[in-house]
N, C-alpha and C positions, 0 to 999 in steps of 0.2 A: 504494500500500500504506500503510495507516495504522499508526502506532506503537501497540504494545500499552500500554494504560494500566496502570501498576503503582501500586497504592495506597501512600501514604506510611505508614511505620510510625507507629503511634499508641500512647500510653500505655495500659497495661492497668489495669483497676480491680480492686482486691482488698479482701478483708476478712480480718482476723486476730483471734484471740481470746486474751485474757489470762484464763485460768481459774484462780482461786485457791480452794483448799479446805484447811481445817485447817492453815493456815500454810505451804502448799506451792503452787508455781505449776507448771502443766503445760507442758512444753517438748518439742519434737521434737529429735532428735539427728541430726547429719550427720557423716559421717566421710570423710576423705581421708587418704592416707598421711601420717602425721606430724601430723595435725590433726583435732581434734574440736571442733565448735561446736554451739550450741543456738539454736533459733528458735521462734517461736510457730506454733501450728496456724493454718491459714487458706489461702486461695487465691483464684483469680480468680472474679469474679462472672460468672454466666451472663446472657445477654440476658434482659431483663425481670425479673431477680431483684433484689429490694431487698437492700442491703448487710447488714442484720441477718439476712435469710434466708440469705445467703451464709455469714455467720459460723456460724450454727447448722448448716447443711449440712456445711461444712468441718470443724467440730468433730466431728460425728458420723462423717464419713468417715475422718478422720485419727486420732481418739482412741477412737471407740466410745461417747463420752458424748453424752447429750442435755443441752444447756445452755439457759439463759435469758440473753438478751442484756440487760444492764442499761443501758449507755450507752456512747457513743463517748468515748474518752479522747484518742487521738492520731491525727494524720494524717501518714503518712510518704511521702516521695517518694524513689524509688530509680532511678538511671540507671546501668545496669551498665557502660557504656563508660567511665565516670568513676571506677569503683570498683576499687581494687586488691585487695580481699579477696573478690571475687565467686567463686562456686563454679566449678570447672572445667566447661567445656562451656556455661556461661551465655552466650548471645549478647550481643555488645556493644550491640546495638540494643534490648535488653530495658529497658523504662522502665515503672515501675509506681507507681501511687498506691494506698496501702493505708490504709483506715480501721481502726483498732485498737480493738476493743470490750472493755470489762470484762464478763465473763460469770461465771455461777455454774452449778453443776450443778443441773439441774432436780430439785426435791425429789420430785416424783412418780416420776421415773425412778429416783432414788436409793433411794426407799422400796421399789421393786419389785425391787431387786437387792441383793446382798450386796456393798457397796463394798469391804470389806476382802478378800473372797475374789476380787474382780476385780482387785486390785492385789497386788503382791508386793514385798518389800524386795529390793533388789539387794545385792551384797556391801558396797556403801557404805550404811551404815545411814541416811544422810540422803536417800536416793533410793528412791522407790517407782515401780514400773513397771506400767503398765496392760497388759491383755491385748493391746491393739493396739500396744504397744511405746512409747507415749508415756511420758515420765518425769516424775514429780512430784519437784521439787527444793525443799528447805526454803528459804524466803525469806531466812532469816538465814545461809545457806551458799552464796550465789551468787558471792562475791568471786573465787573461783578459776576460774570457768567462763568460756569465751569465748561470749558471748551476742550475737546480732545481731538488730537493729541495736544499736550501743553505747548509744544513747539508752534502750533498753529496760532494760538492766542498771542504768543510773543511776536510772531511774524506780522499778524494783522494789526497789532498795536504799535508796531515799529514803523519804519519807512516801508510802506507797501504801495505797489508791488516793488520787489527788488529790481535793480537794473538788469537788463538782459545779459550784459557782459559778466554778471556774477555767475552765470551757469546754474546748474541744478544743485541745490543744497541737500545733503544727506541728513535725514533725521533718524538717528538710531533710537531704539527703544529707550524710554527713560523710566 
């Protein structure tokens, strides 16, 4: 009798999007009892899908927006088993490499829709919410939010976006 070959776990490859519009960044919100945090739209690449295509697809699926991918800014590595802040239910074997792209809303898409009608202000006047539930947060009001990864919060609160000649910055797990 031969042993069943079980494939080794491998890192997943993902793309995430930083979408900035009119001084706001688009974030997704996660809630657990006693904890709320924010993160970027994005997800895993499908087989044969270029990472910029993944970024566009995930932005559309998670936010309802059509975006133009401008350039990659950051590469993040995440290994769940080493992370104390991981979401409940996330497997310890989860290991992802995510390329984070700077994106903007597609002007043709924007012109064909009433952007203001597609967003509404929440009770917090600094937050606008899309019909898909993604939240626009003012870049100058991010200090009090728990944003993951922490590198993202530091980047958005600093000189953003970084100059193109800086290249892609690597964000190791923290």
